[in-house]
VMD Tcl script that builds the backbone (N, CA, C; Angstrom):
set m [mol new atoms 222]
animate dup $m
set s [atomselect $m all]
$s set {name element resname resid chain x y z} {
  {N N UNK 1 A -33.968 -84.989 89.031}
  {CA C UNK 1 A -35.122 -85.748 89.532}
  {C C UNK 1 A -34.419 -87.077 90.005}
  {N N UNK 2 A -34.888 -87.676 91.050}
  {CA C UNK 2 A -34.562 -88.897 91.839}
  {C C UNK 2 A -35.655 -89.880 92.043}
  {N N UNK 3 A -35.470 -90.930 92.108}
  {CA C UNK 3 A -36.391 -92.219 92.037}
  {C C UNK 3 A -36.033 -92.931 93.540}
  {N N UNK 4 A -37.192 -93.537 93.779}
  {CA C UNK 4 A -37.208 -94.404 94.965}
  {C C UNK 4 A -35.968 -95.156 94.817}
  {N N UNK 5 A -35.257 -95.538 95.958}
  {CA C UNK 5 A -33.939 -96.314 96.004}
  {C C UNK 5 A -32.684 -95.812 95.437}
  {N N UNK 6 A -32.764 -94.564 94.907}
  {CA C UNK 6 A -31.615 -94.128 94.324}
  {C C UNK 6 A -30.933 -93.608 95.574}
  {N N UNK 7 A -29.469 -93.412 95.245}
  {CA C UNK 7 A -28.657 -92.803 96.542}
  {C C UNK 7 A -28.762 -91.368 96.284}
  {N N UNK 8 A -28.572 -90.521 97.337}
  {CA C UNK 8 A -28.645 -89.285 97.412}
  {C C UNK 8 A -27.720 -88.647 98.456}
  {N N UNK 9 A -26.972 -87.325 97.741}
  {CA C UNK 9 A -25.961 -86.854 98.631}
  {C C UNK 9 A -26.798 -85.705 99.330}
  {N N UNK 10 A -26.443 -85.482 100.750}
  {CA C UNK 10 A -26.839 -84.388 101.305}
  {C C UNK 10 A -26.358 -82.988 101.276}
  {N N UNK 11 A -26.898 -81.886 100.819}
  {CA C UNK 11 A -26.168 -80.769 100.306}
  {C C UNK 11 A -26.137 -79.679 101.688}
  {N N UNK 12 A -26.617 -80.020 102.758}
  {CA C UNK 12 A -26.460 -78.967 103.740}
  {C C UNK 12 A -26.433 -79.842 105.063}
  {N N UNK 13 A -25.778 -79.459 106.163}
  {CA C UNK 13 A -25.752 -79.898 107.534}
  {C C UNK 13 A -27.301 -80.133 108.108}
  {N N UNK 14 A -27.561 -81.058 108.740}
  {CA C UNK 14 A -28.793 -81.425 109.393}
  {C C UNK 14 A -28.392 -81.576 110.833}
  {N N UNK 15 A -27.616 -80.592 111.656}
  {CA C UNK 15 A -27.282 -81.146 113.093}
  {C C UNK 15 A -28.264 -81.950 114.034}
  {N N UNK 16 A -29.567 -81.371 113.723}
  {CA C UNK 16 A -30.681 -82.000 114.659}
  {C C UNK 16 A -30.810 -83.423 114.221}
  {N N UNK 17 A -30.124 -84.270 113.336}
  {CA C UNK 17 A -30.161 -85.387 112.777}
  {C C UNK 17 A -28.882 -86.078 112.904}
  {N N UNK 18 A -27.819 -85.321 113.311}
  {CA C UNK 18 A -26.492 -85.577 113.409}
  {C C UNK 18 A -25.854 -85.836 112.019}
  {N N UNK 19 A -26.421 -85.128 110.990}
  {CA C UNK 19 A -26.199 -85.560 109.415}
  {C C UNK 19 A -25.259 -84.324 109.211}
  {N N UNK 20 A -24.480 -84.706 108.133}
  {CA C UNK 20 A -23.680 -83.583 107.558}
  {C C UNK 20 A -23.575 -83.458 105.983}
  {N N UNK 21 A -23.609 -82.248 105.349}
  {CA C UNK 21 A -23.268 -82.201 103.988}
  {C C UNK 21 A -22.433 -83.339 103.567}
  {N N UNK 22 A -22.885 -83.820 102.519}
  {CA C UNK 22 A -22.019 -84.716 101.717}
  {C C UNK 22 A -22.455 -86.455 102.250}
  {N N UNK 23 A -23.225 -86.508 103.299}
  {CA C UNK 23 A -23.620 -87.813 103.798}
  {C C UNK 23 A -24.526 -88.240 102.733}
  {N N UNK 24 A -24.333 -89.784 102.467}
  {CA C UNK 24 A -25.352 -90.284 101.522}
  {C C UNK 24 A -26.424 -91.310 102.184}
  {N N UNK 25 A -27.491 -91.121 101.435}
  {CA C UNK 25 A -29.005 -91.654 101.953}
  {C C UNK 25 A -29.361 -92.356 100.913}
  {N N UNK 26 A -30.511 -93.065 101.264}
  {CA C UNK 26 A -31.175 -93.735 99.971}
  {C C UNK 26 A -32.623 -93.151 99.853}
  {N N UNK 27 A -33.155 -92.805 98.872}
  {CA C UNK 27 A -34.599 -92.313 98.627}
  {C C UNK 27 A -35.530 -93.259 99.013}
  {N N UNK 28 A -36.341 -93.254 100.017}
  {CA C UNK 28 A -37.350 -94.241 100.255}
  {C C UNK 28 A -38.773 -93.789 99.803}
  {N N UNK 29 A -39.071 -92.632 99.421}
  {CA C UNK 29 A -40.365 -91.995 98.982}
  {C C UNK 29 A -39.763 -90.787 98.410}
  {N N UNK 30 A -40.744 -90.664 96.989}
  {CA C UNK 30 A -40.707 -89.424 96.258}
  {C C UNK 30 A -42.067 -88.988 96.276}
  {N N UNK 31 A -42.242 -87.574 96.682}
  {CA C UNK 31 A -43.175 -87.037 96.919}
  {C C UNK 31 A -43.833 -86.605 95.571}
  {N N UNK 32 A -45.129 -86.450 95.483}
  {CA C UNK 32 A -45.714 -85.932 94.185}
  {C C UNK 32 A -45.217 -84.751 93.493}
  {N N UNK 33 A -44.888 -85.117 92.326}
  {CA C UNK 33 A -44.550 -83.784 91.420}
  {C C UNK 33 A -42.985 -83.532 91.712}
  {N N UNK 34 A -42.135 -84.616 92.453}
  {CA C UNK 34 A -41.040 -84.171 92.991}
  {C C UNK 34 A -40.922 -82.873 93.943}
  {N N UNK 35 A -41.852 -82.861 94.653}
  {CA C UNK 35 A -41.743 -81.809 95.669}
  {C C UNK 35 A -40.917 -81.934 96.949}
  {N N UNK 36 A -40.653 -82.926 97.109}
  {CA C UNK 36 A -39.585 -83.555 98.189}
  {C C UNK 36 A -39.289 -84.890 98.294}
  {N N UNK 37 A -38.535 -85.407 99.308}
  {CA C UNK 37 A -38.069 -86.845 99.185}
  {C C UNK 37 A -37.935 -87.063 100.671}
  {N N UNK 38 A -38.326 -88.510 100.985}
  {CA C UNK 38 A -38.036 -89.010 102.311}
  {C C UNK 38 A -36.870 -89.809 102.253}
  {N N UNK 39 A -35.802 -89.375 102.838}
  {CA C UNK 39 A -34.144 -90.135 102.660}
  {C C UNK 39 A -34.088 -90.667 103.821}
  {N N UNK 40 A -33.451 -92.047 103.943}
  {CA C UNK 40 A -33.061 -92.744 104.982}
  {C C UNK 40 A -31.433 -92.751 105.003}
  {N N UNK 41 A -30.916 -92.270 106.108}
  {CA C UNK 41 A -29.468 -92.294 106.137}
  {C C UNK 41 A -29.144 -93.317 107.296}
  {N N UNK 42 A -28.343 -94.168 106.844}
  {CA C UNK 42 A -27.770 -95.381 107.777}
  {C C UNK 42 A -26.207 -95.483 107.975}
  {N N UNK 43 A -25.803 -96.182 109.076}
  {CA C UNK 43 A -24.545 -96.424 109.449}
  {C C UNK 43 A -24.286 -97.583 108.187}
  {N N UNK 44 A -22.825 -97.797 108.040}
  {CA C UNK 44 A -22.214 -98.789 107.024}
  {C C UNK 44 A -22.680 -100.305 107.468}
  {N N UNK 45 A -23.192 -100.300 108.949}
  {CA C UNK 45 A -23.476 -101.659 109.425}
  {C C UNK 45 A -25.049 -101.897 109.405}
  {N N UNK 46 A -25.843 -100.796 108.846}
  {CA C UNK 46 A -27.208 -100.902 108.608}
  {C C UNK 46 A -28.117 -100.558 109.571}
  {N N UNK 47 A -27.376 -99.676 110.578}
  {CA C UNK 47 A -28.428 -99.163 111.670}
  {C C UNK 47 A -28.816 -97.714 110.977}
  {N N UNK 48 A -30.171 -97.530 111.043}
  {CA C UNK 48 A -30.652 -96.233 110.666}
  {C C UNK 48 A -30.476 -95.278 111.704}
  {N N UNK 49 A -29.918 -94.269 111.122}
  {CA C UNK 49 A -29.470 -92.774 111.663}
  {C C UNK 49 A -30.938 -91.789 111.818}
  {N N UNK 50 A -31.371 -91.758 110.512}
  {CA C UNK 50 A -32.494 -90.890 110.637}
  {C C UNK 50 A -33.290 -91.234 109.340}
  {N N UNK 51 A -34.601 -90.891 109.067}
  {CA C UNK 51 A -35.165 -90.841 108.029}
  {C C UNK 51 A -35.861 -89.408 108.021}
  {N N UNK 52 A -35.600 -88.664 107.004}
  {CA C UNK 52 A -35.821 -87.325 107.051}
  {C C UNK 52 A -36.501 -86.651 105.582}
  {N N UNK 53 A -37.472 -85.931 106.021}
  {CA C UNK 53 A -38.194 -85.270 104.602}
  {C C UNK 53 A -37.441 -84.288 104.089}
  {N N UNK 54 A -37.192 -84.055 103.016}
  {CA C UNK 54 A -36.239 -83.094 102.261}
  {C C UNK 54 A -36.864 -82.504 101.204}
  {N N UNK 55 A -36.476 -81.224 101.304}
  {CA C UNK 55 A -36.861 -80.378 99.795}
  {C C UNK 55 A -35.939 -80.665 98.936}
  {N N UNK 56 A -36.181 -80.696 97.478}
  {CA C UNK 56 A -35.575 -80.971 96.467}
  {C C UNK 56 A -34.151 -80.460 96.496}
  {N N UNK 57 A -33.791 -79.286 97.109}
  {CA C UNK 57 A -32.620 -78.657 97.086}
  {C C UNK 57 A -31.550 -79.191 98.095}
  {N N UNK 58 A -32.102 -79.940 99.084}
  {CA C UNK 58 A -31.300 -80.465 99.953}
  {C C UNK 58 A -30.747 -81.737 99.775}
  {N N UNK 59 A -30.730 -82.423 98.789}
  {CA C UNK 59 A -30.116 -83.545 98.199}
  {C C UNK 59 A -29.964 -83.549 96.786}
  {N N UNK 60 A -28.868 -84.323 96.213}
  {CA C UNK 60 A -28.605 -84.439 94.786}
  {C C UNK 60 A -28.226 -85.785 94.484}
  {N N UNK 61 A -28.249 -86.242 93.242}
  {CA C UNK 61 A -28.002 -87.377 92.699}
  {C C UNK 61 A -26.426 -87.616 93.298}
  {N N UNK 62 A -25.921 -88.762 93.108}
  {CA C UNK 62 A -24.413 -89.226 93.350}
  {C C UNK 62 A -23.905 -88.712 92.080}
  {N N UNK 63 A -22.397 -88.186 92.006}
  {CA C UNK 63 A -21.823 -87.965 91.023}
  {C C UNK 63 A -21.152 -89.038 90.420}
  {N N UNK 64 A -20.916 -89.262 89.043}
  {CA C UNK 64 A -20.159 -90.154 88.379}
  {C C UNK 64 A -18.712 -90.515 88.955}
  {N N UNK 65 A -18.142 -89.676 89.240}
  {CA C UNK 65 A -16.598 -89.767 89.658}
  {C C UNK 65 A -16.510 -89.252 91.195}
  {N N UNK 66 A -17.875 -89.802 92.052}
  {CA C UNK 66 A -17.590 -89.604 93.445}
  {C C UNK 66 A -17.144 -90.732 94.244}
  {N N UNK 67 A -16.368 -90.711 95.492}
  {CA C UNK 67 A -15.992 -91.868 96.246}
  {C C UNK 67 A -16.725 -91.525 97.773}
  {N N UNK 68 A -17.146 -92.388 98.223}
  {CA C UNK 68 A -17.707 -92.436 99.519}
  {C C UNK 68 A -16.554 -92.169 100.636}
  {N N UNK 69 A -16.834 -91.637 101.816}
  {CA C UNK 69 A -15.861 -91.322 102.748}
  {C C UNK 69 A -16.652 -91.559 104.131}
  {N N UNK 70 A -15.965 -92.454 105.095}
  {CA C UNK 70 A -16.587 -93.118 106.421}
  {C C UNK 70 A -16.218 -91.968 107.389}
  {N N UNK 71 A -17.265 -91.773 108.320}
  {CA C UNK 71 A -16.979 -90.949 109.548}
  {C C UNK 71 A -18.107 -91.383 110.610}
  {N N UNK 72 A -17.377 -91.317 111.867}
  {CA C UNK 72 A -18.162 -91.582 113.066}
  {C C UNK 72 A -19.249 -90.793 113.298}
  {N N UNK 73 A -20.431 -91.227 113.555}
  {CA C UNK 73 A -21.539 -90.651 114.000}
  {C C UNK 73 A -21.831 -90.534 115.496}
  {N N UNK 74 A -22.096 -89.392 116.280}
  {CA C UNK 74 A -22.411 -89.272 117.540}
  {C C UNK 74 A -23.603 -90.016 117.894}
}
mol reanalyze $m
mol bondsrecalc $m
mol representation Tube
mol addrep $m
C-alpha cells in the first residue's frame, strides 16, 4: 500500500508515455481501496513527463537499498 507523495517505482515499460520499468515517480492520488494510483513522472529538473493512472501491480514502493539512475528521455 502506498500513500500520496510516496515515491513509486514503475514495474513495466510504458512506451506510450516514454517510461521504462525502474523509472521513479510520485504518487499524487490514491484511488479508493488502493484500486490504483495516479503517478507523476518528472525529469530531474522538474519537467513533468507524464501523469499516469496505474494498477497496483504496475508500481511498487522504493526499496531500502535502491539507488536512483539517470537516463535521457526522448
